[in-house]
N, C-alpha and C positions, 0 to 999 in steps of 0.2 A: 641660660632658663631665668639665671640670674645667683647671685652674691647674698650671705648671711652671717654675720658678724658676731662668734660667741665670748662678750665679754666675760676678764675675768686677766689673767695674768700671765701671761701677758692674752690679749686679746689671737683668737684667732677665725683666720678671715676663710670661713667655705664658701666653695665653689656647687652651684644645685643645678644638677639637669637631669632630664628626662630624657628613659629608651624605653620606646615601643618591644624593643626585646628585654628590659631587665623584671624580673616576674621580685623580687621582694630587692628590698633598700639595703642598700649599699655604699661604705664610708669607707673612704680609702685614702693614702696619704704616699706620697709620690717622694722613694726613693734618692731623688734626682735634685729635688730643689722643698719640698717638704710643703707642696703647694699639698691641698685636703680636699676631696671632691666626695656628694655625696650625690649619690644615684638614687634615684625615684620612677619605679613601677609608673607607667601614662596616667593613669586614672587615680594614682595613688593622694590621696588631701597631702598637702603640703601642708596641715598643721603635724598631722602623724611623720613624717617626715622629721617634720625641725623639732617633735617631742624624741622618739630613737636618738637624733643627734646630739642632741642634751644628755641624755640619760649615758650618752656614751663618752660624757668629756671628760672621765675620767681615763678613761684608755688612752681617749683621747691628745692628755694633753701625754701624759709616759708616754707615749710610742712615741712624737715630737721630740721630748728631752731626750728618749736616749740618741735621736737622729745628730743633736747638739751635739757639741764639744764641753766634754767634763771635765772641770775643775778637781783634783784628785787631792787630798790633805793630808800629805804625809811631812816625813821633817823634809828638810829644802826646799818647802815648799812652802802658800802662805794658806793664808785662810782669814776671809774678808769679814767684818767685827767693826759694828758697830761704824760700817762704811769706810775701815779702811784694812788695809789687805794686812796681815798681820804673819810677821814669820816664824816658823812650825819648826824648830830646834832641835834635838836631841841632846842631851843634858844627860850626866848625872843628876838625873833628882830623884827622889822615890816617886814620886805621882808629878804627876801633870798641873803645871803653876802657869795661867794667868798672870802674864803682865803688862804691861802700857805698850809694848811694843814686837813683841813675842809672846808665843807661849811654848813652854818647857813640856820635851816629854820624856822620857826614860829610859835609856840604851835600848834599842830593843824588843820599846811597847810596841803594843800594834797600835800608831800612833794617831791613827782618823777615829778611833771608835773616843780614845780620853777626850778628842776636841771636841768631840759631837756632845757628852759627855761637861764638858767646862758651858758651852756654850750656851745646853740647853739648861744648867742650872741660873746663868745669867739672864737670860732669857726669863727665866718665871720671875726674878726680881723683879728684874721691869717692869715686867708686865702685871706680877705685885701692883709695886709698888704705883704705877699708876693710872691703874684701876681705881684702887684704893684714894685714890684723889680724885680722882675723876665722879665719883660716885658719891663724896662728900661734896662734893659742888654742886652734887643736883638734890644732896640729902635722901640719898638712897643708897640699898646697901645688894650686893651680889648676894647669889646662892652657894658662887664654888672657883674656881677657875681648873681650865685644864690646860695642858695645852698638847699639839697634835703635827703633827707631818703632811699636812696636806697638799695638795694639790692642784684646787680649785675651787678657796678659800683662804684668805690669810687671818681671817675669824668671823668669830657666830656669836652668835645668845642666843638665848633659847628663852621659851613665856615665862619657865622654872627660874629665872637669875642666872643661867648657867652660862658659862663666857670660859670660851675656848680660840686660843691665837695658836696661830703659824710658829715655833720656837725657831725658826728659820729668819724671821727679820730680827732677830736679834742683831743679824749681816747687815742690816742696811743700817742705813742715817736715822741715828736718833729720835731726831724727827720724825721721821715712818714709823715707827713703832708707838710714838707718843698717841698720832694722827689715827693707828688702827683699833688702841687699849679705845680713846675718846670715840668715834666711831661705837664700835661694840655698846659700851657702856651708857651711847645717846638709845638702847632699843631699850635698852633696861624702861624707857618711858616710850618712845616709839619705836613700834613691832613690823616696820616699812622702812618707806627709802622715799616719802613724802616731802613737798615744804614742810613743814615740822618738822620732818627728821631730821634736814640740813641743817636748820636752825638752830638746834642744835648741836650736832657737830660743831654748827661755826662758831656757840659760846664757847664750847671744852674747847678748841681747836682753829684760831678759826685763820690760821694760814693749811688750810685741810686740799685747797687745789695743788700744791706746788708736791705736795704728799704723793699725792692721786696721781700723780703724773708720775713720779716717779716710778710708783706699782707699774705703772701700765709699762715704760720705757724697760725698764732694768729688773722685771721680781722674777722672772723668768730665772738670768742670769744666777739668784739663789738657790735655783731648785736644782740649775748642774751642778753644785757642789755638793760630791760623794766624798763618804767618808772609809769606803771601803766593807759595805756589807758584802 
């Protein structure tokens, strides 16, 4: 029947097929190769099938993520931070410490949880600084800033001026985090993705195309990092 692409991080290619025997919509992920197939009953309008598909995006991304190799954060391993892999090392410290080339965690502690706390704190500092900067450039203010662990988007901006970011972006190269902050702050002016919106993004962060490309090609790796939950 055809194919459909769900844009996001990363994009998901979906095969669409009709079945005379199908009585309801069916969304399946192959355990062999991760191929995604949406089966539609013969007479169901395609727009209804696509609406169903997009409503299941979070479930679909979670399922695909579970099938991909996980990167477990633990002593003796590494964790990505600002585009580099930092060593995670158990040491004689009382609390976790973020150093230029490594992260130290107390002996016997649950390393993943402590590392996550450090990364989220670093993400908040960086997003607050970037958001303040870009809002000042536009002569605007935002209502509040929050961090989440979202699968389907890296950030958002509400009509009330509330900014939300995925804290996992602190694991990406710094320009990527800066671009996402610029993108969401630009929504304080244009609540859409029109040409006018992208002109504002280009004003705030001219080299945004490279960052968007990095997220398309590498964003799924950030979601594969697990902290022992």
